[in-house]
C-alpha positions in Angstrom: 88.5 123.1 154.9 89.8 123.6 158.8 91.6 126.6 159.8 93.5 127.6 162.5 92.4 130.0 164.8 93.7 133.4 164.8 95.1 134.6 167.9 94.6 137.8 169.5 97.1 139.8 171.5 96.1 138.7 174.9 96.6 134.6 173.6 100.2 136.0 172.1 100.8 137.5 175.8 99.6 134.1 177.6 101.4 131.7 175.6 104.5 133.8 176.2 103.9 133.0 180.0 103.7 129.8 179.8 106.7 127.6 180.7 109.3 126.4 177.5 109.5 122.2 177.5 113.0 122.7 178.0 115.9 125.0 178.3 116.9 126.8 175.0 119.8 125.1 173.3 121.6 128.8 173.0 121.2 131.6 175.4 122.5 134.5 174.4 125.8 135.8 176.8 127.6 138.9 176.6 131.3 138.2 175.9 134.4 140.3 177.1 135.5 141.6 173.6 137.6 144.3 173.0 135.2 147.0 172.2 133.9 146.4 175.9 137.3 146.7 177.5 138.0 150.0 175.5 134.7 150.9 176.8 135.4 149.8 180.1 138.9 151.7 180.1 137.3 155.0 179.0 134.5 154.5 181.7 137.1 153.9 184.6 139.1 156.9 182.9 135.8 159.3 183.2 135.2 158.2 186.8 138.5 159.3 187.7 138.5 162.5 186.2 135.2 163.4 187.9 136.7 162.3 191.3 139.6 164.2 190.8 137.7 167.6 189.5 136.0 167.3 193.1 138.9 166.5 195.4 140.9 169.8 193.6 137.5 172.1 193.9 137.5 172.9 190.4 134.8 174.1 188.1 132.8 170.8 188.8 132.3 172.2 192.5 131.2 175.5 191.9 128.6 174.1 189.2 127.4 171.7 192.0 126.8 175.2 194.8 125.1 177.1 191.7 122.6 174.3 191.2 122.3 174.2 195.1 121.5 178.2 195.3 119.2 177.5 192.3 116.6 175.6 194.7 114.8 173.7 191.7 112.7 172.4 194.4 111.4 176.2 194.5 111.6 177.1 191.1 108.9 174.2 189.7 107.2 173.5 193.2 104.2 172.2 191.4 105.9 169.0 190.8 107.2 168.1 194.1 104.8 165.0 194.7 105.4 163.4 191.4 109.3 163.9 192.0 108.9 162.4 195.4 107.2 159.2 193.6 109.7 158.9 191.1 113.0 158.9 193.0 111.6 155.3 194.0 112.4 154.2 190.7 116.5 154.5 192.7 115.8 153.1 196.1 117.3 149.6 196.3 114.4 147.8 198.2 111.6 148.3 195.7 113.5 148.1 192.6 115.5 144.6 193.4 112.1 143.2 194.0 110.1 144.4 191.0 113.5 143.5 188.9 113.8 139.8 190.5 110.6 139.0 189.9 110.7 139.4 186.4 113.9 137.8 186.3 112.8 135.0 188.5 109.9 134.6 186.2 112.5 134.5 182.9 114.9 132.0 185.4 111.2 129.4 185.7 110.4 129.7 181.8 113.9 129.0 180.2 114.8 126.5 183.1 118.3 128.7 184.1 119.4 130.4 187.4 121.6 132.8 185.3 119.0 135.5 185.0 118.5 135.7 189.1 122.5 134.7 189.7 123.5 138.0 187.4 121.0 140.2 189.1 122.9 138.8 193.0 126.5 139.5 191.4 125.7 143.0 189.7 124.0 144.2 193.4 126.9 142.8 195.3 129.5 144.7 193.0 127.6 147.3 193.3 127.4 147.7 197.3 131.3 146.9 197.8 132.3 149.5 195.0 129.6 152.5 195.6 129.6 151.7 199.5 133.3 151.7 199.6 133.7 154.9 197.6 131.0 156.5 199.9 132.5 156.4 203.0 136.1 156.5 201.7 135.3 159.9 200.1 132.8 160.8 202.7 131.3 163.8 201.4 128.4 166.0 202.9 125.6 166.7 200.9 123.8 169.9 200.1 121.6 170.1 203.0 124.6 169.5 205.5 127.4 171.6 204.0 129.5 173.8 206.2 131.6 176.0 203.8 130.0 177.7 200.9 132.5 176.7 198.0 133.9 173.8 199.7 134.0 170.3 198.2 132.7 169.2 201.4 135.1 165.9 200.9 136.5 163.7 204.2 133.8 165.0 206.2 131.8 162.1 207.6 129.7 161.9 205.1 127.8 159.7 202.3 127.0 160.9 199.2 129.0 160.6 196.5 128.5 158.9 194.2 125.0 158.6 194.5 123.6 155.8 195.3 120.1 156.4 194.0 121.7 156.9 190.5 124.1 153.9 190.6 121.3 151.7 191.8 119.0 152.5 188.9 121.6 152.1 186.2 122.7 148.8 187.8 118.9 147.3 188.4 116.9 148.3 184.9 120.2 148.3 183.0 120.4 144.5 183.8 117.0 144.3 182.4 118.6 145.3 179.0 121.7 143.2 179.9 119.5 139.7 179.8 117.1 140.5 177.1 117.2 137.6 174.9 117.0 139.7 171.1 119.0 142.8 169.8 116.1 144.7 169.4 115.2 144.0 173.0 118.4 144.9 174.3 118.2 148.3 172.3 114.4 149.4 173.5 115.6 148.3 177.4 119.0 150.3 177.2 116.9 153.4 176.3 114.5 152.7 178.6 117.1 152.2 181.9 119.1 155.2 180.6 116.0 157.4 180.6 114.6 155.8 183.8 118.2 156.3 185.6 118.6 159.5 184.0 115.5 160.9 185.5 116.1 159.3 188.8 119.4 161.3 189.0 118.1 164.4 188.1 115.2 163.7 191.0 118.3 163.7 193.3 119.1 167.0 192.3 115.4 168.4 192.0 115.0 167.3 195.8 118.5 168.7 197.0 119.9 165.4 198.5 122.6 164.9 195.9 125.3 167.5 194.2 125.3 167.4 190.6 128.4 166.0 190.5 126.9 162.8 192.9 125.1 161.8 190.2 127.4 162.5 187.3 129.6 159.8 189.2 126.6 157.5 190.1 125.8 157.1 186.8 129.5 156.0 185.6 129.6 153.5 188.5 126.5 151.8 187.3 128.0 151.8 184.2 131.3 150.7 184.8 129.3 147.3 186.9 127.1 146.5 183.7 130.2 146.5 181.5 132.0 144.4 183.7 129.4 141.6 184.3 130.5 139.2 181.2 133.8 138.6 183.5 131.9 137.5 186.2 129.7 135.1 183.7 132.1 131.9 184.1 131.5 132.2 187.8 127.6 132.5 187.2 127.8 129.6 185.0 130.0 127.3 187.8 127.4 128.5 190.5 124.5 127.7 188.4 126.0 123.8 187.7 126.9 123.2 191.1 123.4 124.4 192.6 121.7 122.1 189.7 123.7 119.0 190.6 122.7 119.2 194.2 119.2 119.9 193.3 119.4 116.5 191.0 121.4 114.6 194.0 118.8 115.6 196.7 115.8 114.4 193.9 117.7 111.0 193.5 118.6 110.5 197.1 114.6 111.5 198.1 113.4 109.3 195.5 115.6 106.3 196.1 114.8 106.5 199.9 110.5 106.7 198.8 110.9 103.9 196.9 113.8 101.3 198.7 111.6 98.5 200.9 111.6 99.1 204.6 113.3 95.5 205.2 112.6 94.5 209.1 115.5 93.4 211.0 115.5 89.5 211.6 114.1 88.2 214.7 116.3 85.6 216.6 114.3 83.3 218.0 116.0 81.7 221.4 114.8 78.2 223.0 113.5 78.6 226.6 116.1 76.6 229.0 114.3 73.1 229.8 115.5 69.5 231.2 116.3 66.9 228.9 114.0 64.5 230.7 111.1 66.6 230.2 111.5 67.2 226.6 112.0 63.6 225.9 108.8 62.7 227.7 106.7 65.6 226.4 104.8 64.8 223.4 105.4 67.0 220.0 103.3 69.4 219.7 100.1 69.4 217.6 100.7 71.2 214.3 98.6 74.4 213.9 95.6 74.4 212.1 95.9 74.1 208.4 92.7 72.5 206.8 89.7 71.8 207.9 88.6 68.6 210.4 86.6 67.2 212.4 85.4 70.1 215.4 85.1 69.0 218.8 83.1 70.8 221.4 84.9 72.5 224.4 83.0 69.7 226.9 84.7 67.1 224.5 88.2 68.9 224.5 91.0 67.6 227.6 92.3 70.6 229.4 96.4 70.5 229.0 98.9 71.5 231.4 102.6 71.1 232.1 102.2 68.2 234.0 99.8 66.5 232.1 95.8 66.2 231.7 93.8 66.9 234.6 90.8 64.9 233.2 90.4 61.0 234.1 90.8 58.7 231.4 86.8 57.7 229.6 87.1 54.4 227.7 83.8 54.6 226.4 83.7 58.6 225.4 83.9 58.5 222.0 84.6 62.0 220.3 81.9 63.4 218.0 81.2 62.1 214.4 83.1 58.5 215.4 80.3 55.4 215.4 80.5 52.8 218.5 81.0 49.3 217.6 79.1 48.0 220.2 75.9 49.5 219.4 74.2 47.5 216.5 
């Protein structure tokens, strides 16, 4: 009785790393539903409320100053080393490289560029929206504050909203956005939420951001993730165009390699000669095509354009022939 070998967990992991023979027929692409539109509107309203609360120097600004005077990095100094490393999960370079490596493997395995293109679109939106807000509002950080109790707005800073927090929400949230099953999407959403929450709290602990900066960073990153389905048609068109150019390049390359190289025709131009000389000259002997009697070099008659230089010898016979004079 033949039994199938039982696969271990390591075998299943390596099986998942293999490339699929062809692109999956149905890839789950999130749609811009009415529920998502309502979430975008509510998140945008919350974004505006936070900005307004900071502009009018409300209770949120007073809370910022209370947390800053509390100095968490001095209250819990024993975890300072861990927070220094943990906050790297919100930096653009390391997180983009790690997430791009994972999504690149997904692209290779499923024969699609959508994961990498979605990451590129989300990071581009993050640079445009968060960067414009940072330099537009110009808020100073806690270490550079000038007036106690003020909102420190429009003074040349660039910390409102928190870039670390928004980057953590987008880069780790894109993994949940690209998940292939609802269960994986739920788990990855929870992991990305906890990671981005920890990154935001780490910046507050280190004193590099106000608490309101972190709140606005969370909201800014969530807005980008919620708005990604609007860019799915653009991503699909870009993917189709890239694959079309790849196929045309491959066909052009294979056609060039297989086509025979034909030499240009050679035009033979006869040398100019006098008519009398051509008529008097005997035609040239044909090329050697079949085996025949071989003549020694001493028996060959040197020929020049003017004729033979050797005097005629009627009694000399070529090799291989017999003389009729001999008995």
